[in-house]
NUFI-18643 format. One record per residue (C-alpha): residue number from 1; chain; x, y, z. Coordinates in Angstrom, 3 decimals, padded with zeros to 6 digits. Layout:
<rs>
(r NUM A (X Y Z))
...
</rs>
This chain:
<rs>
(r 1 A (081.055 118.456 040.998))
(r 2 A (081.879 114.777 040.956))
(r 3 A (084.776 112.507 040.072))
(r 4 A (084.666 109.773 037.471))
(r 5 A (084.109 106.370 039.072))
(r 6 A (087.147 104.899 037.344))
(r 7 A (089.305 107.685 038.715))
(r 8 A (088.226 107.204 042.312))
(r 9 A (088.109 103.413 042.480))
(r 10 A (091.884 102.959 042.463))
(r 11 A (092.429 105.025 045.599))
(r 12 A (089.246 104.643 047.611))
(r 13 A (090.226 101.437 049.398))
(r 14 A (093.731 102.648 050.176))
(r 15 A (092.398 105.934 051.473))
(r 16 A (089.766 104.336 053.681))
(r 17 A (092.276 101.934 055.198))
(r 18 A (094.746 104.727 055.957))
(r 19 A (091.988 106.960 057.277))
(r 20 A (090.604 104.241 059.620))
(r 21 A (094.037 103.441 061.016))
(r 22 A (094.693 107.105 061.615))
(r 23 A (091.417 107.495 063.496))
(r 24 A (092.029 104.432 065.647))
(r 25 A (095.484 105.500 066.726))
(r 26 A (095.012 109.204 067.306))
(r 27 A (092.557 111.477 069.021))
(r 28 A (092.692 114.243 066.496))
(r 29 A (094.130 113.968 063.014))
(r 30 A (097.406 115.653 062.152))
(r 31 A (096.723 117.787 059.127))
(r 32 A (099.455 117.795 056.533))
(r 33 A (098.064 120.888 054.808))
(r 34 A (096.968 124.258 056.112))
(r 35 A (093.318 125.262 056.001))
(r 36 A (094.191 127.681 053.187))
(r 37 A (095.758 124.923 051.110))
(r 38 A (092.754 122.649 051.656))
(r 39 A (090.432 125.439 050.556))
(r 40 A (092.448 125.904 047.351))
(r 41 A (092.074 122.215 046.548))
(r 42 A (088.328 122.454 047.145))
(r 43 A (088.199 125.433 044.771))
(r 44 A (089.968 123.415 042.097))
(r 45 A (087.600 120.495 042.571))
(r 46 A (084.563 122.710 042.069))
(r 47 A (085.900 124.319 038.866))
(r 48 A (084.578 121.596 036.577))
(r 49 A (082.811 118.237 036.585))
(r 50 A (084.703 114.977 036.155))
(r 51 A (088.041 116.419 037.172))
(r 52 A (090.450 113.609 038.025))
(r 53 A (092.479 113.319 041.187))
(r 54 A (095.703 113.462 039.183))
(r 55 A (094.616 116.667 037.444))
(r 56 A (093.685 118.225 040.759))
(r 57 A (097.016 117.316 042.331))
(r 58 A (099.067 118.622 039.403))
(r 59 A (097.218 121.932 039.295))
(r 60 A (097.534 122.420 043.046))
(r 61 A (101.288 121.714 043.036))
(r 62 A (101.760 124.131 040.129))
(r 63 A (099.887 126.903 041.965))
(r 64 A (101.567 126.156 045.314))
(r 65 A (105.265 125.445 044.723))
(r 66 A (105.976 125.640 048.467))
(r 67 A (104.214 122.260 048.847))
(r 68 A (106.596 119.500 047.725))
(r 69 A (104.029 116.744 047.247))
(r 70 A (100.496 115.644 048.095))
(r 71 A (099.044 112.129 048.163))
(r 72 A (096.043 110.909 046.210))
(r 73 A (094.335 109.911 049.443))
(r 74 A (094.574 113.493 050.718))
(r 75 A (092.982 114.789 047.514))
(r 76 A (090.251 112.197 047.882))
(r 77 A (089.590 113.169 051.497))
(r 78 A (089.250 116.822 050.561))
(r 79 A (087.018 115.867 047.632))
(r 80 A (084.760 114.039 050.105))
(r 81 A (084.703 117.109 052.352))
(r 82 A (083.654 119.213 049.405))
(r 83 A (080.841 116.870 048.485))
(r 84 A (079.667 116.430 052.073))
(r 85 A (079.239 120.147 052.524))
(r 86 A (076.490 119.991 049.935))
(r 87 A (074.583 117.245 051.703))
(r 88 A (072.722 116.987 055.008))
(r 89 A (073.052 113.850 057.162))
(r 90 A (069.689 112.942 058.688))
(r 91 A (071.006 109.378 058.993))
(r 92 A (073.754 110.415 061.389))
(r 93 A (073.769 110.678 065.172))
(r 94 A (076.616 112.376 067.012))
(r 95 A (077.382 112.388 070.750))
(r 96 A (079.543 114.966 072.481))
(r 97 A (080.711 114.422 076.047))
(r 98 A (082.088 111.585 078.175))
(r 99 A (082.574 108.046 076.849))
(r 100 A (083.243 105.041 079.089))
(r 101 A (084.256 101.659 077.696))
(r 102 A (086.725 098.793 078.037))
(r 103 A (089.605 097.812 075.784))
(r 104 A (091.901 094.816 075.744))
(r 105 A (094.456 096.802 077.733))
(r 106 A (092.176 098.884 079.981))
(r 107 A (089.169 097.414 081.836))
(r 108 A (087.462 100.800 082.162))
(r 109 A (088.626 103.741 080.091))
(r 110 A (086.970 107.111 080.758))
(r 111 A (087.355 109.628 077.940))
(r 112 A (086.108 113.174 078.465))
(r 113 A (085.353 115.829 075.836))
(r 114 A (084.923 113.350 073.012))
(r 115 A (082.869 113.200 069.818))
(r 116 A (081.413 109.893 068.640))
(r 117 A (079.597 109.603 065.312))
(r 118 A (077.210 106.880 064.182))
(r 119 A (076.183 106.231 060.580))
(r 120 A (073.933 103.350 059.508))
(r 121 A (074.159 101.809 062.954))
(r 122 A (077.961 101.691 063.069))
(r 123 A (080.560 103.837 064.794))
(r 124 A (082.126 106.077 062.160))
(r 125 A (084.531 108.106 064.273))
(r 126 A (085.701 108.713 067.837))
(r 127 A (087.578 111.994 068.154))
(r 128 A (088.480 114.743 070.564))
(r 129 A (085.904 117.527 070.783))
(r 130 A (088.576 119.783 069.256))
(r 131 A (087.836 118.036 065.967))
(r 132 A (084.104 118.813 066.019))
(r 133 A (084.116 121.628 063.473))
(r 134 A (086.364 119.666 061.122))
(r 135 A (084.060 116.651 061.454))
(r 136 A (081.033 118.814 060.682))
(r 137 A (082.718 119.956 057.490))
(r 138 A (083.831 116.476 056.571))
(r 139 A (080.548 114.677 057.184))
(r 140 A (078.076 117.470 056.592))
(r 141 A (076.170 117.160 059.869))
(r 142 A (074.837 120.038 061.957))
(r 143 A (073.918 120.631 065.597))
(r 144 A (070.570 119.019 064.808))
(r 145 A (072.443 115.684 064.620))
(r 146 A (074.260 116.183 067.928))
(r 147 A (073.408 115.152 071.472))
(r 148 A (075.491 117.250 073.836))
(r 149 A (075.720 115.270 077.060))
(r 150 A (075.469 117.151 080.332))
(r 151 A (077.893 116.860 083.233))
(r 152 A (075.756 114.136 084.838))
(r 153 A (075.676 112.013 081.695))
(r 154 A (077.977 109.587 079.939))
(r 155 A (077.790 107.008 077.164))
(r 156 A (078.783 103.378 077.730))
(r 157 A (078.440 100.137 075.732))
(r 158 A (075.300 098.073 076.125))
(r 159 A (075.344 095.318 078.753))
(r 160 A (075.780 091.703 077.632))
(r 161 A (073.968 088.917 079.507))
(r 162 A (075.732 085.704 078.531))
(r 163 A (073.266 083.373 080.258))
(r 164 A (069.589 083.671 081.173))
(r 165 A (066.453 081.504 081.062))
(r 166 A (063.564 083.439 079.530))
(r 167 A (060.816 080.983 080.647))
(r 168 A (061.953 081.171 084.267))
(r 169 A (061.115 084.867 084.656))
(r 170 A (057.741 084.053 086.313))
(r 171 A (059.859 082.639 089.164))
(r 172 A (062.139 085.654 089.590))
(r 173 A (062.465 086.469 093.276))
(r 174 A (060.634 083.274 094.249))
(r 175 A (061.544 079.747 095.285))
(r 176 A (065.239 080.051 096.096))
(r 177 A (065.202 077.728 099.092))
(r 178 A (066.682 074.579 097.512))
(r 179 A (069.984 073.526 095.956))
(r 180 A (070.169 073.148 092.177))
(r 181 A (068.995 069.610 091.427))
(r 182 A (066.033 069.719 093.831))
(r 183 A (065.236 073.262 092.687))
(r 184 A (064.959 072.114 089.074))
(r 185 A (062.553 069.292 089.862))
(r 186 A (060.426 071.241 092.346))
(r 187 A (060.097 074.656 090.732))
(r 188 A (061.802 075.063 087.375))
(r 189 A (060.588 072.141 085.300))
(r 190 A (056.908 072.724 086.261))
(r 191 A (057.185 076.387 085.319))
(r 192 A (058.871 075.683 081.994))
(r 193 A (056.267 073.032 081.155))
(r 194 A (053.639 075.806 081.030))
(r 195 A (055.166 077.062 077.786))
(r 196 A (053.263 074.452 075.826))
(r 197 A (050.663 077.249 075.959))
(r 198 A (051.723 079.700 073.236))
(r 199 A (049.490 082.484 074.560))
(r 200 A (051.247 082.279 077.899))
(r 201 A (054.606 082.123 076.121))
(r 202 A (053.970 085.335 074.206))
(r 203 A (052.856 087.145 077.359))
(r 204 A (055.948 086.123 079.309))
(r 205 A (058.506 086.549 076.542))
(r 206 A (057.279 090.030 075.671))
(r 207 A (057.769 091.089 079.281))
(r 208 A (061.181 089.402 079.471))
(r 209 A (062.637 091.214 076.482))
(r 210 A (061.165 094.554 077.522))
(r 211 A (062.533 094.151 081.052))
(r 212 A (066.042 093.335 079.885))
(r 213 A (066.109 096.266 077.472))
(r 214 A (064.809 098.545 080.209))
(r 215 A (067.767 097.441 082.336))
(r 216 A (070.288 098.137 079.597))
(r 217 A (070.857 094.584 078.360))
(r 218 A (071.342 095.097 074.652))
(r 219 A (072.560 091.523 074.023))
(r 220 A (071.418 088.324 075.733))
(r 221 A (071.939 084.574 075.403))
(r 222 A (068.543 082.972 076.064))
(r 223 A (067.574 079.449 077.004))
(r 224 A (063.943 078.834 076.063))
(r 225 A (062.107 075.508 076.671))
(r 226 A (061.718 072.214 074.803))
(r 227 A (058.653 073.641 072.989))
(r 228 A (059.302 074.506 069.338))
(r 229 A (056.340 076.851 068.851))
(r 230 A (056.993 078.795 072.058))
(r 231 A (060.681 079.159 071.231))
(r 232 A (059.741 080.516 067.811))
(r 233 A (057.629 083.096 069.640))
(r 234 A (060.632 084.163 071.702))
(r 235 A (062.621 084.633 068.499))
(r 236 A (059.737 086.631 066.986))
(r 237 A (059.568 088.905 070.020))
(r 238 A (063.315 089.506 069.893))
(r 239 A (063.089 090.259 066.182))
(r 240 A (060.247 092.748 066.672))
(r 241 A (061.749 094.442 069.751))
(r 242 A (065.205 094.862 068.194))
(r 243 A (067.304 093.293 070.944))
(r 244 A (070.500 091.486 069.935))
(r 245 A (070.343 087.873 071.083))
(r 246 A (071.157 084.238 070.645))
(r 247 A (068.268 081.936 071.493))
(r 248 A (067.949 078.184 071.740))
(r 249 A (065.268 075.528 072.015))
(r 250 A (066.231 073.409 075.018))
(r 251 A (067.112 069.748 074.399))
(r 252 A (066.665 067.049 077.049))
(r 253 A (065.632 063.402 076.899))
(r 254 A (066.331 061.950 080.352))
(r 255 A (066.440 062.752 084.070))
(r 256 A (063.512 065.131 083.694))
(r 257 A (059.771 064.641 084.292))
(r 258 A (057.705 062.635 081.801))
(r 259 A (055.491 065.684 081.354))
(r 260 A (058.475 067.813 080.369))
(r 261 A (060.867 066.055 078.006))
(r 262 A (061.330 065.717 074.272))
(r 263 A (059.533 062.802 072.613))
(r 264 A (062.609 061.147 071.087))
(r 265 A (066.071 061.800 069.694))
(r 266 A (064.723 062.117 066.157))
(r 267 A (062.102 064.648 067.258))
(r 268 A (064.712 066.589 069.223))
(r 269 A (066.992 066.858 066.211))
(r 270 A (064.211 067.588 063.721))
(r 271 A (062.693 070.368 065.819))
(r 272 A (066.077 071.886 066.637))
(r 273 A (066.959 072.054 062.944))
(r 274 A (063.540 073.505 062.152))
(r 275 A (064.088 076.209 064.747))
(r 276 A (067.542 077.027 063.385))
(r 277 A (066.156 077.380 059.866))
(r 278 A (063.221 079.431 061.166))
(r 279 A (065.479 081.985 062.869))
(r 280 A (067.860 082.166 059.930))
(r 281 A (064.803 082.888 057.789))
(r 282 A (064.407 086.252 059.534))
(r 283 A (067.607 087.362 057.775))
(r 284 A (068.205 089.450 060.882))
(r 285 A (071.819 089.524 062.003))
(r 286 A (070.713 090.589 065.503))
(r 287 A (068.868 087.345 066.369))
(r 288 A (070.832 084.115 066.024))
(r 289 A (069.837 080.487 066.709))
(r 290 A (071.760 078.483 069.284))
(r 291 A (072.021 074.751 069.900))
(r 292 A (071.045 074.257 073.547))
(r 293 A (071.509 070.904 075.303))
(r 294 A (070.356 071.725 078.817))
(r 295 A (073.265 069.938 080.464))
(r 296 A (074.928 066.540 080.328))
(r 297 A (072.649 064.851 082.934))
(r 298 A (069.576 065.428 080.740))
(r 299 A (071.205 064.517 077.413))
(r 300 A (072.534 061.061 076.509))
(r 301 A (075.799 060.819 074.593))
(r 302 A (074.196 060.281 071.177))
(r 303 A (072.043 063.375 071.610))
(r 304 A (075.031 065.510 072.563))
(r 305 A (076.963 064.282 069.537))
(r 306 A (074.110 064.810 067.079))
(r 307 A (073.449 068.310 068.426))
(r 308 A (077.117 069.126 067.967))
(r 309 A (076.810 068.061 064.324))
(r 310 A (073.856 070.417 063.879))
(r 311 A (075.869 073.275 065.344))
(r 312 A (078.723 072.535 062.967))
(r 313 A (076.372 072.200 059.985))
(r 314 A (074.754 075.602 060.556))
(r 315 A (077.729 077.338 062.203))
(r 316 A (075.602 077.989 065.292))
(r 317 A (076.432 078.968 068.813))
(r 318 A (076.184 076.297 071.502))
(r 319 A (075.132 076.943 075.100))
(r 320 A (074.878 074.614 078.066))
(r 321 A (075.754 074.266 081.764))
(r 322 A (079.008 072.971 083.211))
(r 323 A (080.145 072.117 086.766))
(r 324 A (077.547 074.276 088.493))
(r 325 A (077.554 072.172 091.673))
(r 326 A (079.658 069.385 093.136))
(r 327 A (076.738 066.884 093.245))
(r 328 A (076.048 067.607 089.571))
(r 329 A (079.687 067.029 088.603))
(r 330 A (079.706 063.738 090.551))
(r 331 A (076.478 062.672 088.851))
(r 332 A (077.949 063.311 085.399))
(r 333 A (080.862 060.990 086.170))
(r 334 A (078.319 058.269 087.059))
(r 335 A (076.324 058.885 083.868))
(r 336 A (079.416 058.993 081.629))
(r 337 A (081.866 056.587 083.321))
(r 338 A (084.211 056.673 080.312))
(r 339 A (084.898 060.408 080.821))
(r 340 A (087.560 061.583 083.245))
(r 341 A (085.826 064.931 083.757))
(r 342 A (082.549 066.739 083.107))
(r 343 A (084.291 068.942 080.539))
(r 344 A (085.563 065.888 078.667))
(r 345 A (081.961 064.828 077.989))
(r 346 A (081.350 067.991 075.990))
(r 347 A (084.783 067.940 074.405))
(r 348 A (084.476 064.320 073.243))
(r 349 A (081.071 064.997 071.683))
(r 350 A (082.521 068.064 069.850))
(r 351 A (080.305 070.602 071.588))
(r 352 A (083.184 072.817 072.723))
(r 353 A (084.386 075.571 070.420))
(r 354 A (084.871 079.307 070.060))
(r 355 A (081.108 079.840 069.785))
(r 356 A (080.267 077.739 072.849))
(r 357 A (079.106 079.262 076.139))
(r 358 A (079.203 077.171 079.308))
(r 359 A (077.397 078.587 082.313))
(r 360 A (078.834 078.562 085.856))
(r 361 A (082.016 076.421 085.547))
(r 362 A (082.602 076.627 089.289))
(r 363 A (084.067 073.209 090.051))
(r 364 A (086.612 072.850 087.268))
(r 365 A (089.971 071.159 087.556))
(r 366 A (093.033 072.929 086.107))
(r 367 A (092.969 070.415 083.243))
(r 368 A (089.371 071.351 082.423))
(r 369 A (090.258 075.042 082.388))
(r 370 A (093.047 074.262 079.940))
(r 371 A (090.604 072.487 077.619))
(r 372 A (088.217 075.456 077.668))
(r 373 A (091.051 077.861 076.895))
(r 374 A (092.357 075.685 074.056))
(r 375 A (088.891 075.371 072.505))
(r 376 A (088.180 079.099 072.861))
(r 377 A (085.043 078.303 074.866))
(r 378 A (083.624 081.099 077.010))
(r 379 A (082.306 080.943 080.570))
(r 380 A (079.147 082.713 081.691))
(r 381 A (079.837 083.651 085.324))
(r 382 A (076.521 083.842 087.217))
(r 383 A (077.367 085.023 090.750))
(r 384 A (073.807 085.844 091.825))
(r 385 A (072.524 082.385 090.969))
(r 386 A (075.575 080.686 092.466))
(r 387 A (074.932 082.459 095.756))
(r 388 A (071.142 081.989 095.755))
(r 389 A (071.317 078.236 095.087))
(r 390 A (074.468 077.873 097.226))
(r 391 A (076.319 076.335 094.288))
(r 392 A (079.745 077.771 095.134))
(r 393 A (082.147 080.614 094.406))
(r 394 A (083.567 080.681 090.893))
(r 395 A (087.255 081.606 090.836))
(r 396 A (087.106 083.975 087.868))
(r 397 A (090.622 085.248 088.500))
(r 398 A (092.041 081.786 087.868))
(r 399 A (089.924 081.343 084.722))
(r 400 A (091.198 084.635 083.333))
(r 401 A (094.783 083.846 084.295))
(r 402 A (094.491 080.564 082.394))
(r 403 A (093.248 082.319 079.261))
(r 404 A (089.545 081.467 079.497))
(r 405 A (087.040 084.043 078.214))
(r 406 A (084.615 085.118 080.956))
(r 407 A (081.448 087.219 080.801))
(r 408 A (078.583 087.781 083.209))
(r 409 A (075.153 086.182 083.276))
(r 410 A (072.018 086.966 085.244))
(r 411 A (070.854 083.310 085.127))
(r 412 A (067.286 084.221 085.937))
(r 413 A (065.557 082.738 087.848))
(r 414 A (068.400 081.097 089.736))
(r 415 A (069.557 084.668 089.886))
(r 416 A (066.670 086.787 091.049))
(r 417 A (067.547 090.009 089.215))
(r 418 A (067.462 090.573 085.433))
(r 419 A (069.707 093.621 085.865))
(r 420 A (073.326 093.053 084.856))
(r 421 A (074.421 095.697 087.353))
(r 422 A (073.403 093.190 090.045))
(r 423 A (075.618 090.552 088.422))
(r 424 A (078.472 093.049 088.182))
(r 425 A (078.287 093.902 091.879))
(r 426 A (077.973 090.296 093.034))
(r 427 A (080.909 089.357 090.823))
(r 428 A (083.060 091.723 092.894))
(r 429 A (081.571 090.447 096.174))
(r 430 A (082.222 086.808 095.304))
(r 431 A (085.823 087.603 094.367))
(r 432 A (086.267 089.510 097.638))
(r 433 A (084.909 086.486 099.498))
(r 434 A (087.436 084.205 097.816))
(r 435 A (090.191 086.657 098.767))
(r 436 A (089.081 086.596 102.423))
(r 437 A (088.873 082.792 102.431))
(r 438 A (092.346 082.516 100.916))
(r 439 A (093.747 084.945 103.465))
(r 440 A (092.194 083.023 106.352))
(r 441 A (093.668 079.786 105.020))
(r 442 A (097.010 081.462 104.297))
(r 443 A (096.624 079.980 100.823))
(r 444 A (098.866 082.425 098.978))
(r 445 A (098.313 085.699 097.219))
(r 446 A (094.988 086.308 095.552))
(r 447 A (093.989 089.572 093.882))
(r 448 A (090.208 090.057 093.911))
(r 449 A (088.454 091.374 090.839))
(r 450 A (087.881 095.125 090.759))
(r 451 A (084.636 096.770 089.735))
(r 452 A (086.455 097.935 086.597))
(r 453 A (087.212 094.346 085.636))
(r 454 A (083.591 093.426 086.311))
(r 455 A (082.524 096.324 084.059))
(r 456 A (084.675 094.872 081.299))
(r 457 A (083.147 091.418 081.826))
(r 458 A (079.659 092.933 081.523))
(r 459 A (080.507 094.599 078.199))
(r 460 A (083.547 093.630 076.125))
(r 461 A (084.105 090.388 078.049))
(r 462 A (080.543 089.281 077.360))
(r 463 A (080.947 090.140 073.693))
(r 464 A (084.065 087.946 073.567))
(r 465 A (082.242 085.040 075.237))
(r 466 A (079.518 085.254 072.584))
(r 467 A (082.143 085.632 069.810))
(r 468 A (080.669 089.022 068.956))
(r 469 A (083.577 091.241 069.945))
(r 470 A (084.200 092.025 066.286))
(r 471 A (080.765 093.700 066.268))
(r 472 A (080.035 094.974 069.797))
(r 473 A (081.479 095.411 073.285))
(r 474 A (083.134 098.812 073.111))
(r 475 A (083.364 102.004 071.073))
(r 476 A (085.833 100.963 068.392))
(r 477 A (085.366 102.346 064.897))
(r 478 A (083.289 100.135 062.551))
(r 479 A (081.625 098.291 065.448))
(r 480 A (077.851 098.383 065.699))
(r 481 A (076.528 101.016 068.063))
(r 482 A (075.062 099.164 071.042))
(r 483 A (075.096 101.766 073.788))
(r 484 A (073.486 103.207 076.889))
(r 485 A (073.112 106.868 077.744))
(r 486 A (073.490 107.113 081.509))
(r 487 A (072.342 110.041 083.640))
(r 488 A (073.274 109.845 087.313))
(r 489 A (070.828 112.677 088.042))
(r 490 A (067.887 111.384 086.015))
(r 491 A (064.410 111.814 087.438))
(r 492 A (063.967 109.531 090.457))
(r 493 A (067.645 108.545 090.448))
(r 494 A (068.754 106.461 093.463))
(r 495 A (072.194 108.092 093.250))
(r 496 A (073.280 111.049 095.372))
(r 497 A (075.778 113.233 093.522))
(r 498 A (077.890 115.772 095.401))
(r 499 A (079.575 118.959 094.262))
(r 500 A (083.089 117.528 094.570))
(r 501 A (082.317 114.437 092.455))
(r 502 A (084.440 114.069 089.356))
(r 503 A (083.523 112.006 086.297))
(r 504 A (085.106 108.779 087.542))
(r 505 A (083.217 109.061 090.829))
(r 506 A (079.923 109.478 088.947))
(r 507 A (080.656 106.391 086.860))
(r 508 A (081.500 104.383 089.986))
(r 509 A (078.343 105.572 091.744))
(r 510 A (076.263 104.343 088.798))
(r 511 A (077.933 100.933 088.761))
(r 512 A (077.377 100.443 092.493))
(r 513 A (074.156 102.378 093.164))
(r 514 A (072.454 102.977 089.815))
(r 515 A (069.494 101.173 088.305))
(r 516 A (067.184 101.319 085.284))
(r 517 A (066.105 104.872 086.165))
(r 518 A (069.598 106.075 085.267))
(r 519 A (069.484 104.408 081.826))
(r 520 A (067.795 107.126 079.796))
(r 521 A (068.509 105.819 076.295))
(r 522 A (069.180 102.351 074.889))
(r 523 A (070.617 101.778 071.411))
(r 524 A (071.074 098.519 069.506))
(r 525 A (072.862 098.674 066.147))
(r 526 A (072.301 102.425 066.170))
(r 527 A (068.540 102.138 066.627))
(r 528 A (067.116 103.947 069.637))
(r 529 A (064.968 101.366 071.427))
(r 530 A (064.313 103.347 074.597))
(r 531 A (064.331 107.061 075.338))
(r 532 A (063.285 108.443 078.712))
(r 533 A (065.231 111.689 078.588))
(r 534 A (063.473 114.499 080.433))
(r 535 A (063.181 118.214 079.850))
(r 536 A (065.857 118.666 082.510))
(r 537 A (068.232 116.565 080.432))
(r 538 A (067.389 118.603 077.364))
(r 539 A (068.125 121.802 079.250))
(r 540 A (071.479 120.477 080.435))
(r 541 A (072.323 119.432 076.876))
(r 542 A (071.430 122.876 075.548))
(r 543 A (073.683 124.518 078.128))
(r 544 A (076.518 122.155 077.190))
(r 545 A (076.001 122.914 073.509))
(r 546 A (076.116 126.662 074.115))
(r 547 A (079.281 126.303 076.200))
(r 548 A (080.987 124.193 073.528))
(r 549 A (080.005 126.627 070.784))
(r 550 A (081.431 129.505 072.809))
</rs>
């Protein structure tokens, strides 16, 4: 049985729009027809080939006078159900259990007894478990497609690292005894200079991407080095590993060692454009090029302006640093005496926009915050690095109150941990510290960030900073499925779970005490990149499945 293409085309788009809206606004569809009526329509549809929707509706209304009317979209939905019953769905993955994500109105929403379906890497439906049998009939999947999560498990969006330096990973956990500007000259620039060696670059970058995925970072914004060939290798590794990322070749022409700087402005621009074209040549929507002036002290005004033009030409992201330390901000005013503020340097050169990420942004004036909000520029808050290098405490609450997008960044190796859970926890600690300082100074009311708000910053907030919230960040229908399967009782788990713990307590324990051992599956765009589920997990899932079936 099938319907003529011309018959279906007029109602398909209307139906899909209505159906999507209904799914997004309700946990469980309200059926306008009884099961018996739907079965009668299915019987009519199977009577002959090429039956039209109008013919089906007329015959049904004639046979069932108690039904006053029926829409074309309802007929089409039932027709789809009928067809789906005849097909298996090996391309589909379905999760039953607890979902945890953030929305615009709720920083951490915990939904129990839910069903989430993924087709072709995108979220197809999010429904109450009461709808499971109806969904099976509608989509044609079986228990073979379903992962029944146990009581110790939940699904959450992948973590988003809005700022990290891939070539600095050899320094992670080392050399954190100096403030920023001395730290760069003494440790960071010499390490990054080693990436002229492409063999070394491939070794390091392979470990970097694997480590971030292992820690649940499904999306990352990477600084590379000034080296074109090595940065291409980083893009290749990302492409082969399947992580979602933006990646940029670093640009800098001054205030850096002779052994580690670009040859000239023309070379800087030529190689940056070559890298952009190289990454776009992958035709991989997961890996995107990014224009990456290191920060204003290393880039003269003409370089900043020309890089901005490249970003505009190719519609690229831009990433850089802003107001990380007070000495840095003072230095920028000396280097750009015409600018009133550090932020004005980037704004004047047209680097600020909705696809721009500025890291740190600790020492901003209210006027600078207003500029960032007006431009739609996002801030990568890097609390671990800010503490390690003694840069300062970023007042994220004020940024958010002023309408600035804020996500979290690991900022390795200024931050010593590649795990975004570390950034999440330190985000809360820094905000608590600001609250204590304000209280001691009697400086007015200040509400510290909660761990739920930090969770949102690590997921949906990060997606907004990277201008990817239309694709990732939470479990909205039609978004790509970037997700983590968490098990608080996975093998070797650092978390102690007690008999009285409810679901929210288990989620909180993971956020505060969990680590990579609790991340048992990692998905990017629906592709399973990591799976460390154990036989114990499988047993728990089987028990859950049997209970649900009963």
